[in-house]
C-alpha positions in Angstrom: 21.6 12.8 -9.5 20.6 9.6 -11.3 17.5 9.9 -13.5 16.7 6.1 -13.1 16.6 6.3 -9.2 12.8 6.1 -8.8 12.5 3.5 -11.6 15.1 1.3 -9.8 13.3 1.6 -6.6 10.1 0.3 -8.3 12.2 -2.5 -9.9 14.0 -3.7 -6.8 10.8 -3.6 -4.8 9.0 -6.0 -7.0 11.6 -8.2 -8.8 12.4 -10.7 -6.0 8.7 -11.2 -5.2 7.9 -11.6 -8.9 10.5 -14.3 -9.4 9.5 -16.1 -6.3 5.9 -16.1 -7.5 6.7 -18.9 -9.9 8.1 -21.2 -7.2 6.2 -24.5 -7.1 5.6 -24.2 -3.4 4.1 -20.7 -3.8 2.5 -20.5 -7.3 1.4 -16.9 -6.8 1.6 -16.6 -10.6 -1.7 -18.3 -10.7 -3.2 -15.2 -9.1 -1.6 -12.5 -11.3 -4.9 -11.7 -13.0 -6.7 -11.5 -9.6 -3.9 -9.2 -8.3 -4.0 -6.9 -11.4 -7.8 -6.5 -11.1 -7.5 -5.8 -7.3 -4.7 -3.3 -7.6 -6.4 -1.4 -10.4 -9.5 -1.1 -8.3 -7.5 -0.2 -5.2 -5.4 2.3 -7.1 -8.3 4.4 -8.4 -8.9 6.5 -5.3 -5.2 6.7 -4.4 -4.1 7.8 -7.9 -6.9 10.4 -7.9 -5.8 11.5 -4.4 -2.2 11.7 -5.7 -3.0 13.7 -8.7 -5.1 16.2 -6.7 -2.5 16.6 -3.9 0.3 17.1 -6.5 -1.7 19.7 -8.4 -2.5 21.6 -5.2 1.0 21.5 -3.9 0.6 19.2 -1.0 3.6 17.4 -2.3 5.7 17.4 -5.5 8.4 15.3 -7.2 12.0 16.0 -8.0 12.1 15.0 -11.7 15.9 14.8 -11.7 15.5 11.3 -10.2 13.0 10.2 -12.9 13.1 9.5 -16.6 11.1 12.7 -17.1 7.9 11.2 -18.4 4.8 12.4 -16.6 1.1 11.5 -16.8 -1.5 13.8 -15.3 1.3 15.5 -13.4 2.7 12.3 -11.9 6.0 10.7 -13.0 5.5 7.4 -14.7 7.4 5.8 -11.9 4.8 7.0 -9.4 2.1 5.2 -11.5 4.3 2.0 -11.4 4.6 2.5 -7.7 0.9 1.7 -7.3 1.5 -1.7 -8.9 4.9 -2.6 -7.5 4.3 -1.8 -3.8 0.9 -3.5 -3.6 2.4 -6.5 -5.4 5.1 -6.9 -2.8 2.6 -6.4 0.0 0.0 -8.9 -1.2 2.6 -11.4 -2.2 4.1 -11.2 1.4 0.6 -11.7 2.9 0.0 -14.6 0.5 3.2 -16.4 1.6 2.8 -15.7 5.3 -0.8 -16.9 5.2 0.2 -20.0 3.3 3.2 -21.2 5.3 2.5 -19.9 8.8 -0.3 -20.1 11.3 -1.4 -16.5 11.7 -4.9 -17.2 12.8 -3.9 -15.9 16.3 -3.7 -12.4 14.8 -7.4 -12.4 14.0 -8.1 -12.2 17.7 -6.9 -8.6 17.6 -9.3 -7.5 14.9 -11.6 -5.6 17.3 -8.9 -3.8 19.2 -7.1 -2.8 16.0 -10.2 -1.4 14.5 -11.5 0.4 17.6 -8.2 1.9 18.7 -7.4 3.0 15.1 -10.8 4.6 14.5 -10.6 6.5 17.8 -7.0 7.5 17.2 -7.6 8.7 13.7 -10.8 10.4 14.5 -9.1 12.5 17.2 -6.2 13.2 14.9 -8.6 14.4 12.1 -10.5 16.6 14.6 -7.3 18.2 16.0 -5.5 18.6 12.7 -8.2 19.2 10.2 -6.1 22.1 8.6 -3.4 19.6 7.6 -4.9 18.2 4.4 -2.6 15.1 4.1 -3.2 14.2 7.7 -6.9 14.8 7.5 -7.5 12.8 4.3 -5.3 10.0 5.4 -7.1 9.7 8.7 -10.6 9.8 7.1 -9.6 7.2 4.5 -8.3 4.9 7.1 -11.3 5.3 9.4 -13.8 4.5 6.6 -11.7 1.6 5.2 -11.5 -0.1 8.6 -15.2 0.5 9.4 -16.2 -0.9 6.0 -14.0 -4.0 6.3 -14.8 -4.8 9.9 -18.5 -4.0 10.2 -19.8 -4.3 6.6 -17.5 -6.7 4.8 -16.9 -8.7 8.0 -13.3 -9.3 7.0 -11.8 -11.7 9.5 -8.2 -11.1 8.3 -7.6 -7.6 9.5 -5.3 -8.9 12.3 -3.3 -11.0 9.9 -3.0 -8.2 7.4 -1.9 -5.8 10.2 0.8 -8.2 11.3 1.9 -8.6 7.7 2.2 -4.9 7.4 4.3 -4.7 10.5 6.7 -7.3 8.9 6.6 -5.2 5.7 8.1 -2.3 7.7 11.4 -3.9 7.1 11.0 -2.9 3.4 9.0 0.2 4.0 11.8 2.1 5.7 14.5 1.7 3.0 12.0 2.2 0.1 10.2 5.2 1.5 13.3 6.4 3.1 15.0 6.8 -0.2 11.9 8.4 -1.7 11.9 11.0 1.1 15.6 11.8 0.9 17.5 9.3 2.9 20.9 8.9 1.3 20.2 11.3 -1.5 21.2 14.9 -2.1 17.5 15.9 -2.1 14.2 14.0 -1.7 12.4 12.5 -4.7 9.1 13.3 -3.0 8.9 16.7 -1.2 6.1 17.6 1.2 4.5 21.0 1.9 5.0 21.5 5.6 1.5 23.0 5.9 -0.1 19.7 4.6 1.1 17.2 7.2 2.0 16.9 10.9 5.7 17.2 10.5 6.3 14.0 12.5 8.8 11.9 10.6 10.2 8.4 11.0 13.8 9.2 9.9 12.9 11.1 6.8 9.4 9.5 6.3 6.2 11.4 7.2 4.2 9.3 9.6 1.2 9.8 7.3 3.0 7.7 4.6 2.9 4.6 6.9 -0.8 5.0 7.5 -1.5 5.8 3.8 0.4 2.6 2.8 -1.6 0.5 5.4 -4.9 1.7 4.1 -3.9 1.1 0.5 -2.7 -2.4 1.4 -6.0 -3.3 3.2 -8.1 -2.1 0.2 -6.0 -3.9 -2.4 -6.0 -7.1 -0.2 -9.8 -6.9 0.1 -10.3 -6.9 -3.7 -7.6 -9.5 -4.1 -9.4 -11.9 -1.8 -12.6 -11.4 -3.8 -10.9 -12.1 -7.1 -8.7 -14.9 -5.9 -11.7 -16.7 -4.3 -13.3 -16.7 -7.7 -10.1 -18.0 -9.2 -10.0 -20.8 -6.7 -13.6 -21.7 -7.5 -12.8 -21.9 -11.2 -9.7 -24.0 -10.6 -11.7 -26.4 -8.3 -14.4 -26.6 -11.0 -11.9 -27.5 -13.7 -10.3 -30.2 -11.4 -13.7 -31.7 -10.7 -14.7 -31.7 -14.4 -11.4 -33.3 -15.5 
């Protein structure tokens, strides 16, 4: 077993996106501060969730694949995960939104929200004894309701399409974390806490969890990046 496995997963998840951020055609580096603010806000509930679930045995980590440093019961690599994964996701959305016409996806906002809310409500009611399933369903329901009906986010369709594209990276990253290609999983799940439905080695709840986290971080990123654009525009007009 290699103690740098989880750290390398974090590194390779983010390094290409980070380097590409400085490309003159992209210039995502101008929004690093906005992203950091957004990911910190978005990470708060998910880290609290992670700490609680770990302490109550819903899942646990095989520290043989980590450098051995833990904070609040979580490997330091898990803390970095909450920065690296959202960075790759938000960067991908930024690029797709910048270079491609994805406005057509906004036409699916209503159906995405209504179908998802109904699906996850039924799932929560039928499987309320599965804590990971229940909390994931509730978090997704409230996130979508807030974004669609209160925040009036017009980009849910574009974000959902981006997340579909991101599945190309989701499967290898989460696959390794959950045991694909390894002697044993890095992240282990209590079978009483989730449905037991896996995509290869990945619990289906992980995909929904990641989707909800992505939507939340993107919401905050759009708030902070709009402020950044306003300041940049003001600086240009003052020059």
